[in-house]
Legacy VTK file of the C-alpha trace (Angstrom):
# vtk DataFile Version 3.0
C-alpha trace
ASCII
DATASET POLYDATA
POINTS 687 float
-73.870 -104.664 60.710
-74.011 -107.032 63.684
-76.235 -105.612 66.371
-74.665 -107.482 69.248
-72.508 -105.522 71.668
-69.354 -107.326 72.777
-68.641 -107.063 76.502
-64.891 -107.023 75.838
-62.559 -105.947 73.031
-60.997 -108.563 70.754
-58.045 -109.923 72.734
-54.518 -108.903 71.972
-52.907 -112.001 70.408
-49.099 -111.853 70.571
-46.747 -113.723 68.282
-45.114 -115.204 71.379
-48.381 -116.644 72.732
-48.521 -120.410 72.875
-51.476 -122.257 71.399
-52.819 -122.764 74.940
-52.535 -119.021 75.717
-54.357 -118.173 72.436
-57.242 -120.564 73.154
-57.571 -119.125 76.690
-57.947 -115.648 75.205
-60.517 -116.833 72.605
-62.423 -118.705 75.227
-62.748 -115.722 77.598
-63.704 -113.442 74.730
-66.517 -115.605 73.418
-67.432 -116.975 76.859
-68.067 -113.489 78.221
-70.636 -112.694 75.516
-74.128 -113.882 76.603
-75.328 -113.863 72.999
-72.669 -116.517 72.208
-72.317 -118.505 75.431
-74.691 -118.806 78.462
-74.042 -120.784 81.633
-72.117 -123.957 80.907
-72.730 -123.935 77.188
-69.994 -124.058 74.635
-66.551 -125.630 74.388
-63.133 -124.777 73.080
-59.918 -126.629 72.301
-56.469 -126.433 70.692
-54.071 -129.028 69.351
-50.376 -129.129 70.142
-48.646 -132.058 68.377
-50.231 -135.280 69.502
-52.060 -133.659 72.357
-55.538 -132.122 72.422
-56.280 -129.501 75.090
-60.068 -129.289 75.540
-62.178 -127.407 78.084
-62.885 -129.715 80.989
-66.552 -130.253 82.019
-67.765 -127.852 84.642
-65.330 -125.066 83.669
-66.543 -121.602 82.669
-65.313 -120.269 79.365
-65.611 -116.673 80.574
-62.953 -117.131 83.256
-60.992 -120.124 82.067
-57.218 -120.344 82.443
-54.827 -122.970 81.141
-55.583 -125.141 84.199
-59.178 -125.447 82.940
-58.048 -127.395 79.866
-57.705 -131.143 79.959
-54.836 -132.768 78.089
-55.876 -135.696 75.876
-53.820 -138.256 73.955
-54.763 -137.935 70.296
-53.353 -141.368 69.419
-55.942 -142.928 71.726
-58.616 -140.678 70.369
-57.709 -141.859 66.826
-58.240 -145.391 68.040
-61.687 -144.420 69.355
-62.658 -142.873 66.039
-61.949 -146.197 64.343
-63.553 -148.315 67.081
-66.760 -150.276 66.819
-68.903 -149.647 69.845
-72.080 -151.418 70.891
-75.379 -150.681 69.193
-77.203 -150.365 72.561
-77.128 -146.698 73.543
-76.534 -147.321 77.214
-73.726 -149.809 76.593
-72.223 -147.559 73.918
-72.316 -144.561 76.288
-70.448 -146.503 78.991
-67.840 -147.692 76.449
-67.414 -144.127 75.128
-67.001 -142.612 78.561
-64.412 -145.273 79.497
-62.485 -144.657 76.296
-62.276 -140.853 76.631
-61.393 -141.228 80.289
-58.598 -143.556 79.312
-57.332 -140.989 76.791
-56.573 -138.479 79.520
-52.903 -137.748 79.860
-53.124 -136.557 83.484
-55.969 -138.554 85.119
-54.571 -137.724 88.532
-56.040 -134.191 88.152
-59.535 -135.641 88.302
-60.793 -133.542 85.354
-63.810 -134.830 83.500
-63.494 -134.941 79.654
-66.134 -133.091 77.727
-68.503 -135.398 75.947
-67.635 -133.526 72.749
-63.957 -134.277 73.021
-64.075 -136.577 69.945
-65.663 -133.763 67.902
-62.791 -131.448 68.768
-60.258 -134.145 67.878
-61.786 -134.932 64.478
-61.744 -131.261 63.246
-58.273 -130.843 61.761
-57.658 -127.195 62.624
-55.557 -126.023 65.565
-58.271 -124.009 67.269
-61.906 -124.982 67.716
-64.644 -122.765 69.189
-67.983 -124.454 69.759
-70.772 -122.126 70.968
-74.537 -121.980 71.321
-74.966 -118.553 69.790
-78.563 -117.469 70.011
-78.912 -116.081 66.482
-77.341 -119.218 65.000
-79.809 -121.411 66.818
-82.735 -119.593 65.267
-81.446 -121.306 62.104
-80.381 -124.637 63.520
-83.781 -124.932 65.249
-85.717 -124.004 62.131
-87.898 -126.593 60.447
-86.009 -126.217 57.136
-82.753 -125.189 58.704
-80.478 -127.252 56.465
-82.083 -125.919 53.251
-82.086 -122.333 54.481
-78.457 -122.666 55.580
-77.542 -123.787 52.066
-79.350 -120.758 50.680
-77.501 -118.344 53.007
-74.048 -119.893 53.078
-73.765 -122.148 50.009
-70.737 -124.459 50.320
-69.148 -122.417 53.071
-70.709 -124.500 55.851
-71.223 -128.101 56.898
-74.615 -129.084 58.318
-74.870 -131.771 61.012
-78.228 -133.336 61.756
-79.114 -133.898 65.432
-77.832 -137.260 66.575
-76.864 -138.789 69.905
-74.041 -136.813 71.520
-70.635 -138.386 71.995
-69.509 -141.245 69.798
-72.365 -141.036 67.278
-71.940 -137.284 66.909
-68.151 -137.764 66.305
-68.904 -140.360 63.590
-71.459 -138.166 61.972
-69.020 -135.227 61.924
-66.320 -137.343 60.360
-68.736 -138.491 57.632
-69.865 -134.933 56.979
-66.321 -133.580 56.755
-65.283 -136.374 54.376
-68.251 -135.614 52.159
-67.434 -131.916 52.245
-63.863 -132.550 51.164
-65.029 -134.718 48.268
-67.547 -132.096 47.201
-65.418 -128.965 47.489
-61.849 -130.265 47.328
-61.181 -128.543 50.684
-60.903 -129.962 54.161
-61.741 -126.607 55.764
-65.229 -124.999 55.872
-66.050 -121.634 57.387
-68.372 -123.135 59.993
-70.235 -126.199 61.106
-73.917 -125.765 61.943
-75.334 -128.411 64.344
-79.093 -128.923 64.184
-80.782 -127.972 67.496
-77.376 -127.460 69.056
-75.100 -124.653 67.904
-72.081 -123.444 65.961
-68.499 -124.615 65.497
-65.890 -122.375 63.970
-62.321 -123.561 63.638
-59.097 -122.295 62.189
-55.342 -122.352 62.335
-55.150 -118.732 63.464
-57.494 -116.766 65.739
-58.210 -114.056 63.201
-59.700 -116.637 60.934
-62.088 -117.658 63.709
-63.138 -114.055 64.345
-63.819 -113.329 60.695
-65.818 -116.503 60.044
-67.822 -116.186 63.249
-68.864 -112.644 62.494
-69.701 -113.571 58.931
-72.023 -116.345 60.015
-73.772 -114.184 62.621
-74.173 -111.205 60.285
-75.612 -113.247 57.439
-78.311 -114.796 59.644
-79.172 -111.437 61.134
-79.664 -110.027 57.659
-82.062 -112.809 56.860
-84.011 -112.356 60.156
-84.368 -108.549 59.961
-84.891 -106.286 62.922
-86.796 -107.002 66.145
-86.550 -110.732 65.551
-86.058 -111.437 69.246
-89.504 -110.162 70.242
-91.766 -110.112 67.178
-91.981 -113.782 66.277
-95.312 -114.308 67.998
-97.063 -110.997 67.205
-98.141 -108.153 69.520
-98.526 -109.555 73.056
-101.510 -109.296 75.403
-100.504 -107.858 78.809
-102.743 -108.544 81.846
-104.055 -105.348 83.490
-103.541 -106.819 87.000
-100.042 -108.131 86.383
-98.503 -106.338 89.349
-100.983 -107.864 91.800
-100.566 -111.274 90.197
-96.793 -111.192 90.475
-97.163 -110.216 94.154
-99.140 -113.424 94.697
-97.674 -115.919 92.255
-94.002 -115.444 92.997
-94.335 -115.997 96.826
-96.743 -118.860 96.226
-94.202 -120.560 93.929
-91.566 -120.143 96.583
-93.816 -121.987 99.031
-94.729 -124.713 96.529
-91.103 -125.467 95.640
-89.626 -125.693 99.110
-86.721 -128.019 99.864
-87.796 -131.400 101.195
-87.502 -130.406 104.856
-89.659 -127.280 104.137
-87.188 -125.109 106.018
-85.929 -123.213 102.980
-88.089 -121.969 100.122
-86.918 -121.819 96.546
-85.742 -118.646 94.852
-88.019 -117.345 92.137
-86.970 -114.757 89.609
-89.600 -112.925 87.620
-89.146 -111.406 84.141
-91.630 -109.350 82.117
-89.161 -108.016 79.530
-90.349 -107.645 75.925
-88.839 -111.065 75.207
-90.817 -112.760 78.022
-94.047 -110.925 77.167
-93.758 -111.894 73.551
-94.344 -115.567 74.374
-96.724 -115.320 77.362
-98.935 -112.800 75.506
-100.045 -114.945 72.594
-101.657 -118.300 71.817
-98.894 -119.011 69.263
-96.374 -118.458 72.013
-98.274 -120.898 74.257
-98.419 -123.646 71.677
-94.791 -123.208 70.825
-93.491 -123.154 74.410
-95.563 -126.152 75.515
-94.634 -128.350 72.569
-91.188 -129.294 73.753
-87.565 -128.219 73.977
-85.280 -127.004 71.211
-81.772 -127.741 72.535
-79.956 -129.877 75.103
-79.104 -126.706 77.133
-82.813 -125.899 77.477
-83.386 -129.389 78.891
-80.443 -129.246 81.250
-81.152 -125.827 82.761
-84.894 -125.371 82.303
-86.276 -128.905 81.987
-88.044 -129.966 78.834
-91.409 -128.347 79.419
-92.485 -125.112 81.146
-95.667 -124.893 83.107
-98.250 -122.679 81.455
-100.691 -121.012 83.862
-103.723 -118.902 83.010
-104.915 -116.348 85.590
-108.601 -115.927 86.078
-110.398 -112.571 86.475
-110.938 -111.373 90.064
-109.693 -114.689 91.499
-109.173 -114.805 95.251
-105.701 -115.534 96.485
-106.604 -118.881 98.081
-108.262 -120.062 94.875
-105.291 -119.021 92.775
-102.837 -120.830 95.014
-105.014 -123.931 94.972
-105.119 -123.916 91.163
-101.410 -123.285 90.955
-100.694 -126.205 93.315
-102.929 -128.457 91.169
-101.236 -127.248 87.991
-97.770 -128.101 89.370
-98.907 -131.535 90.516
-100.415 -132.272 87.066
-97.245 -131.051 85.390
-95.068 -133.409 87.430
-97.363 -136.296 86.677
-97.295 -135.585 82.926
-93.573 -134.818 82.529
-91.964 -136.601 85.471
-90.107 -133.407 86.393
-91.113 -130.303 88.405
-91.186 -127.181 86.321
-88.302 -124.847 86.467
-90.072 -122.274 84.324
-93.685 -121.077 84.906
-95.195 -119.003 82.113
-98.170 -116.934 83.237
-100.347 -115.734 80.402
-100.199 -111.968 79.978
-97.924 -111.557 82.984
-94.441 -112.976 82.488
-91.911 -115.690 83.222
-91.071 -117.111 86.638
-87.760 -119.040 86.946
-87.267 -121.366 89.917
-84.005 -122.466 91.543
-82.622 -123.618 94.834
-80.491 -120.458 95.038
-80.339 -117.116 93.332
-77.679 -118.109 90.761
-79.529 -121.214 89.740
-82.784 -119.286 89.280
-80.974 -116.552 87.368
-79.313 -119.046 85.070
-82.555 -120.790 84.401
-84.183 -117.478 83.559
-81.406 -116.441 81.165
-81.459 -119.843 79.408
-85.173 -119.748 78.898
-85.180 -116.144 77.630
-82.542 -117.331 75.190
-84.877 -120.217 74.195
-87.692 -117.731 73.624
-85.448 -115.685 71.311
-84.607 -118.844 69.407
-88.321 -119.765 69.126
-89.182 -116.306 67.933
-86.414 -116.183 65.335
-87.108 -119.691 64.067
-90.870 -118.770 63.815
-89.957 -115.688 61.744
-87.814 -117.881 59.496
-90.830 -120.189 58.942
-91.185 -122.605 61.809
-89.690 -124.147 64.936
-88.042 -127.592 64.800
-88.347 -129.189 68.280
-86.232 -132.058 69.497
-88.094 -135.320 68.800
-89.354 -137.193 71.836
-86.755 -139.872 71.512
-83.881 -137.403 71.489
-85.447 -135.322 74.300
-85.770 -138.408 76.489
-82.194 -139.458 75.724
-80.908 -136.090 76.916
-83.176 -136.194 80.044
-81.875 -139.598 81.020
-78.281 -139.267 79.868
-75.761 -139.482 82.628
-73.502 -136.849 81.125
-76.292 -134.300 81.151
-77.213 -135.414 84.657
-73.617 -134.449 85.536
-74.085 -131.019 83.938
-77.233 -130.521 86.012
-75.273 -131.460 89.129
-72.585 -128.970 88.236
-75.214 -126.291 87.563
-76.827 -126.997 90.910
-73.565 -126.780 92.755
-73.096 -123.045 92.228
-74.381 -121.864 95.592
-71.899 -119.965 97.669
-74.318 -119.817 100.539
-73.553 -121.670 103.818
-74.571 -121.109 107.413
-77.649 -121.057 109.591
-79.584 -118.878 107.166
-78.441 -120.601 103.974
-80.477 -119.276 101.005
-82.929 -117.396 103.216
-83.908 -113.928 102.004
-83.480 -111.210 104.624
-84.509 -107.553 104.311
-82.961 -104.951 106.583
-84.220 -101.356 106.688
-81.928 -98.480 107.525
-79.017 -100.663 106.299
-76.752 -98.100 104.595
-74.745 -97.561 107.753
-74.514 -98.209 111.483
-76.382 -101.056 113.169
-78.394 -101.803 110.073
-75.265 -102.336 107.903
-73.609 -104.460 110.592
-76.790 -106.560 110.926
-76.843 -107.043 107.152
-73.202 -108.137 107.182
-73.842 -110.566 110.021
-76.840 -112.197 108.399
-74.914 -112.404 105.126
-72.103 -114.310 106.886
-74.774 -116.803 108.011
-75.690 -117.575 104.409
-78.711 -115.221 103.829
-79.314 -113.308 100.662
-79.473 -109.714 101.934
-81.597 -106.809 100.673
-80.262 -103.581 102.197
-82.896 -100.812 102.133
-82.460 -97.202 103.110
-83.483 -93.666 102.317
-79.843 -93.402 101.302
-80.060 -95.399 98.084
-76.472 -94.864 97.120
-75.209 -96.057 100.499
-77.430 -99.141 100.407
-76.244 -99.979 96.871
-72.598 -99.570 97.772
-72.955 -101.766 100.848
-74.798 -104.386 98.775
-71.986 -104.465 96.229
-69.542 -105.041 99.116
-71.564 -107.997 100.316
-71.709 -109.432 96.773
-67.938 -109.184 96.598
-67.685 -111.113 99.870
-70.324 -113.754 99.344
-71.054 -114.055 95.661
-72.862 -112.521 92.699
-76.507 -111.601 93.312
-76.272 -112.472 96.980
-77.262 -108.945 97.915
-79.048 -105.909 96.501
-79.553 -102.276 97.688
-82.862 -100.552 97.300
-84.351 -97.156 98.256
-87.065 -97.093 100.917
-88.901 -94.475 102.919
-90.404 -96.322 105.857
-92.852 -93.477 106.547
-94.393 -93.850 103.089
-96.477 -96.956 102.390
-96.155 -96.599 98.648
-92.383 -96.406 98.875
-92.343 -99.590 100.996
-94.612 -101.415 98.526
-92.456 -100.427 95.571
-89.375 -101.702 97.403
-91.028 -105.029 98.311
-92.276 -105.430 94.722
-88.710 -105.211 93.451
-87.615 -107.814 95.995
-90.456 -110.156 94.904
-89.378 -109.798 91.295
-85.695 -110.523 92.159
-86.102 -113.296 94.743
-89.781 -114.290 94.741
-90.351 -113.078 98.262
-88.390 -113.089 101.556
-88.172 -114.904 104.875
-86.859 -112.362 107.389
-87.844 -108.747 107.682
-85.635 -106.704 110.043
-87.289 -103.347 110.815
-84.225 -101.441 111.858
-84.675 -97.934 110.449
-84.795 -95.478 113.322
-84.037 -91.871 114.260
-83.508 -89.958 117.433
-83.973 -86.297 118.492
-82.930 -85.850 122.131
-84.296 -82.750 123.845
-86.362 -81.609 126.787
-90.123 -82.121 126.645
-90.413 -78.427 127.343
-88.441 -77.297 124.338
-88.672 -80.045 121.688
-90.520 -78.930 118.591
-93.650 -80.681 117.369
-91.942 -81.289 114.060
-89.054 -83.144 115.724
-91.470 -85.206 117.783
-93.467 -86.112 114.651
-90.291 -86.996 112.777
-89.168 -89.471 115.478
-92.623 -90.989 115.814
-93.208 -91.326 112.065
-89.965 -93.230 111.503
-89.779 -95.330 114.657
-93.423 -96.100 115.319
-95.485 -95.458 112.181
-92.673 -96.773 109.979
-92.627 -100.102 111.786
-96.398 -100.394 111.386
-96.242 -99.570 107.677
-93.454 -102.059 107.018
-95.309 -104.896 108.760
-98.536 -103.969 106.963
-96.823 -104.319 103.555
-94.519 -107.257 104.388
-96.986 -109.515 106.179
-99.169 -110.352 103.132
-96.168 -111.651 101.192
-95.061 -113.841 104.095
-98.641 -115.056 104.552
-98.819 -116.049 100.888
-95.726 -118.141 101.232
-97.304 -119.858 104.246
-100.570 -120.478 102.420
-98.643 -122.274 99.698
-96.616 -124.192 102.257
-98.314 -124.600 105.644
-95.112 -125.914 107.254
-93.245 -122.732 106.452
-92.549 -120.060 109.111
-91.052 -116.608 108.770
-89.832 -113.773 110.989
-90.436 -110.058 111.441
-87.896 -108.610 113.810
-88.022 -105.046 115.117
-84.734 -103.571 116.269
-86.068 -101.718 119.319
-83.879 -100.359 122.117
-83.300 -100.532 125.800
-85.220 -97.211 125.712
-88.228 -99.350 124.850
-87.873 -101.036 128.190
-87.236 -98.103 130.499
-87.885 -94.359 130.142
-85.105 -92.069 128.974
-84.686 -88.563 130.387
-84.740 -85.784 127.747
-85.195 -88.488 125.107
-88.962 -88.942 125.457
-89.829 -88.996 121.767
-87.427 -91.830 121.096
-88.337 -93.774 124.213
-92.089 -93.330 123.567
-91.774 -94.565 119.987
-89.848 -97.564 121.166
-92.267 -98.356 124.003
-94.990 -98.151 121.364
-92.985 -100.442 119.089
-93.042 -103.203 121.711
-96.810 -102.803 121.929
-96.971 -103.179 118.171
-94.781 -106.273 118.303
-96.984 -107.954 120.857
-100.136 -107.075 118.928
-98.713 -108.133 115.525
-97.509 -111.384 117.011
-101.043 -112.298 118.205
-102.502 -111.549 114.827
-99.863 -112.992 112.444
-99.235 -116.213 114.351
-102.060 -117.845 112.305
-99.754 -117.368 109.246
-96.733 -118.827 111.084
-95.160 -115.384 111.163
-93.228 -114.804 114.344
-92.862 -111.198 115.427
-90.254 -110.230 118.026
-88.281 -107.157 119.121
-84.612 -106.975 119.939
-83.730 -104.279 122.500
-80.075 -103.451 122.155
-78.100 -101.413 124.592
-76.242 -98.389 123.364
-74.124 -98.869 120.241
-71.494 -96.383 121.349
-69.163 -96.989 118.379
-71.778 -96.326 115.647
-72.601 -93.045 113.965
-75.810 -92.621 116.027
-73.693 -92.114 119.136
-70.274 -91.152 117.878
-70.887 -88.878 114.840
-68.833 -85.763 115.729
-71.494 -83.390 114.443
-74.872 -84.863 115.343
-74.107 -88.049 117.349
-75.893 -88.617 120.626
-72.757 -87.905 122.689
-72.708 -84.444 121.143
-76.468 -84.040 121.413
-76.488 -85.068 125.065
-73.630 -82.737 125.820
-75.494 -79.857 124.256
-78.745 -80.760 126.035
-76.995 -80.992 129.389
-78.299 -84.478 129.926
-75.120 -85.574 131.768
-74.571 -83.410 134.928
-71.219 -81.589 134.977
-70.057 -83.152 131.706
-67.961 -80.720 129.624
-66.583 -83.078 126.916
-67.842 -85.811 124.674
-65.450 -88.233 126.368
-67.032 -87.517 129.755
-70.480 -88.173 128.335
-69.314 -91.517 126.845
-67.697 -92.606 130.161
-70.903 -91.742 131.997
-72.919 -94.052 129.794
-70.391 -96.888 129.699
-70.370 -96.863 133.523
-74.079 -97.639 133.529
-73.495 -101.021 131.851
-72.616 -103.904 134.217
-70.487 -105.474 131.527
-68.628 -102.177 131.083
-69.092 -101.612 127.385
-71.604 -100.649 124.777
-73.537 -103.109 122.615
-71.773 -104.464 119.543
-73.369 -105.445 116.269
-72.488 -109.088 116.764
-74.471 -109.091 120.020
-77.567 -108.040 118.083
-76.991 -110.501 115.270
-76.718 -113.311 117.865
-80.064 -112.243 119.298
-81.634 -112.127 115.815
-80.440 -115.627 115.109
-81.793 -116.775 118.429
-85.328 -115.521 117.765
-85.212 -117.033 114.258
-84.156 -120.417 115.610
-86.604 -120.306 118.469
-89.795 -121.617 116.959
-91.804 -121.333 120.200
-91.394 -117.645 120.886
-93.249 -114.714 119.442
-94.224 -111.305 120.748
-91.074 -111.052 122.796
-88.773 -108.116 123.575
-85.262 -109.510 123.981
-82.829 -107.289 125.863
-79.234 -107.173 124.595
-77.994 -104.625 127.144
-75.022 -106.122 128.959
-77.224 -106.423 132.019
-78.224 -102.737 132.136
-81.891 -103.517 131.555
-83.309 -106.948 132.098
-86.472 -108.874 131.356
-89.356 -108.210 133.653
LINES 1 688
687 0 1 2 3 4 5 6 7 8 9 10 11 12 13 14 15 16 17 18 19 20 21 22 23 24 25 26 27 28 29 30 31 32 33 34 35 36 37 38 39 40 41 42 43 44 45 46 47 48 49 50 51 52 53 54 55 56 57 58 59 60 61 62 63 64 65 66 67 68 69 70 71 72 73 74 75 76 77 78 79 80 81 82 83 84 85 86 87 88 89 90 91 92 93 94 95 96 97 98 99 100 101 102 103 104 105 106 107 108 109 110 111 112 113 114 115 116 117 118 119 120 121 122 123 124 125 126 127 128 129 130 131 132 133 134 135 136 137 138 139 140 141 142 143 144 145 146 147 148 149 150 151 152 153 154 155 156 157 158 159 160 161 162 163 164 165 166 167 168 169 170 171 172 173 174 175 176 177 178 179 180 181 182 183 184 185 186 187 188 189 190 191 192 193 194 195 196 197 198 199 200 201 202 203 204 205 206 207 208 209 210 211 212 213 214 215 216 217 218 219 220 221 222 223 224 225 226 227 228 229 230 231 232 233 234 235 236 237 238 239 240 241 242 243 244 245 246 247 248 249 250 251 252 253 254 255 256 257 258 259 260 261 262 263 264 265 266 267 268 269 270 271 272 273 274 275 276 277 278 279 280 281 282 283 284 285 286 287 288 289 290 291 292 293 294 295 296 297 298 299 300 301 302 303 304 305 306 307 308 309 310 311 312 313 314 315 316 317 318 319 320 321 322 323 324 325 326 327 328 329 330 331 332 333 334 335 336 337 338 339 340 341 342 343 344 345 346 347 348 349 350 351 352 353 354 355 356 357 358 359 360 361 362 363 364 365 366 367 368 369 370 371 372 373 374 375 376 377 378 379 380 381 382 383 384 385 386 387 388 389 390 391 392 393 394 395 396 397 398 399 400 401 402 403 404 405 406 407 408 409 410 411 412 413 414 415 416 417 418 419 420 421 422 423 424 425 426 427 428 429 430 431 432 433 434 435 436 437 438 439 440 441 442 443 444 445 446 447 448 449 450 451 452 453 454 455 456 457 458 459 460 461 462 463 464 465 466 467 468 469 470 471 472 473 474 475 476 477 478 479 480 481 482 483 484 485 486 487 488 489 490 491 492 493 494 495 496 497 498 499 500 501 502 503 504 505 506 507 508 509 510 511 512 513 514 515 516 517 518 519 520 521 522 523 524 525 526 527 528 529 530 531 532 533 534 535 536 537 538 539 540 541 542 543 544 545 546 547 548 549 550 551 552 553 554 555 556 557 558 559 560 561 562 563 564 565 566 567 568 569 570 571 572 573 574 575 576 577 578 579 580 581 582 583 584 585 586 587 588 589 590 591 592 593 594 595 596 597 598 599 600 601 602 603 604 605 606 607 608 609 610 611 612 613 614 615 616 617 618 619 620 621 622 623 624 625 626 627 628 629 630 631 632 633 634 635 636 637 638 639 640 641 642 643 644 645 646 647 648 649 650 651 652 653 654 655 656 657 658 659 660 661 662 663 664 665 666 667 668 669 670 671 672 673 674 675 676 677 678 679 680 681 682 683 684 685 686
């Protein structure tokens, strides 16, 4: 009956598995299901004699191993259960943290105990799985959640009201379990439902946990009915100009949320799924979203309040950015925190982070919150965290630690840390090598190419090297403005915009001017010359929007030209002409776009002899030049190669790292634009 799809099969539990091996398998199973656990949410434990093994803070359930569990002394935890701590919340928190830290058996490992360690200790069963399952939280965040839970589950569950985490929550759990035992004559319930928090299922064998978890989820789903995730707020209104608005708002938000030194913009992820549209498309959605948070996770990852923004009809970009800036300032004054979620009426959800993983996690957590709001609304009403509890979580050191852990997920380092770079013609050759080089310097890389499969494969390779979501591959036809726009729109949705556009896509048809067909000439000119113009025409407005939102920000458009753009090339006139023209475009673009702090430069590499352009055995330039008789007396490909290598004072062809070094130079050089930088080993020099 359950409509969730598990990402993995139920783990194979062997009779020889230790308790720690079993809880590892359970943790990975539930931790890999986003409907059960998102980001850092959830916790698991097992008991072995007088030791409690509980997931350490900052550890992911989806990938946890035995090393991710912290060993605790249950005798000392018993003493903590019976202790009398101070009534002052701040003093009590300090006492509690000191006590659970003291209860560690192996403090030298430096692991931080979960704040919920006492909860896991008090539950008598061997295995404990605490999760923040979305469908369960529709009930725990419902205004009459306790009464409805009693209707659905009878005496099978224990209900915990929302109280201060840590020591007070542990005491409340002990009281509730003692009352349950008196009422039912049993010390074991099927589940514990925690108001505005989540679900706890425990048992002395893993099968018991599986059965009880599925029973709880199924019964709530039966009560909710179908389409509960999107239908809580009615049929949504969708803005007719949403595409244009996304193209403006996402880059503007990147600019408004720059790092303090203004050198790196934030990452902004956009979502207009049915879930997101359900809340931004209705007044009920607005009032619900803006009233406050539902759960601690929402506060930690999304901040307590989203920013709600209303577009105006036919509004000019400058006016929209000004209103957006004012709205952000007002939000900070009112809430003391910058928004991590911006909800734009009729358009969608914008999630903001310092890097792609942070923005993505924020997006997922808020989409989860929307589902909970929608489900709770269908059940009869949303129960928000009271202001006192919200402020406690906002100010609580333990949750500040979780925020710190969440913020420390970036795998990006280097000169281009967290910059967004687009490379055209990146499925192979120079373009791929450029993409790899920029990725090594910390950039998020978007590889674009007519060869979509090749670009996607290369992007997956970069993600494996540098981290999830650090790269993406997209199709592009640089001779088609609509294709370019569609590609850039996808990038804006994924990252909010970009900082570096490398126009690398290029083709070559070498032949005599007397014999070359008009079609071949048009092909080379369309890709190398017209394609560059079209890419800049579509890319520049996005870069300009980021600058308008943040006047200190600068960006780069870099054309990969050629030494053939510096000096004519015999029997290669179409290519050389397009590259000469490209330098003219660079100089002209630079003069125009400097007002938006967009630097435009060309890199003029020498011959990349080892790449497919030159060395492909069927259509490489060595073969083409041999066929065209461009090298006198040459009868083999090797002789053609030697002829061209001998022209270079440094005795070799250009390498990809030479070009990447030049790209990094023009990015770093803030006082150069409109330049054509030779990278030719001395073969062609600046004039």
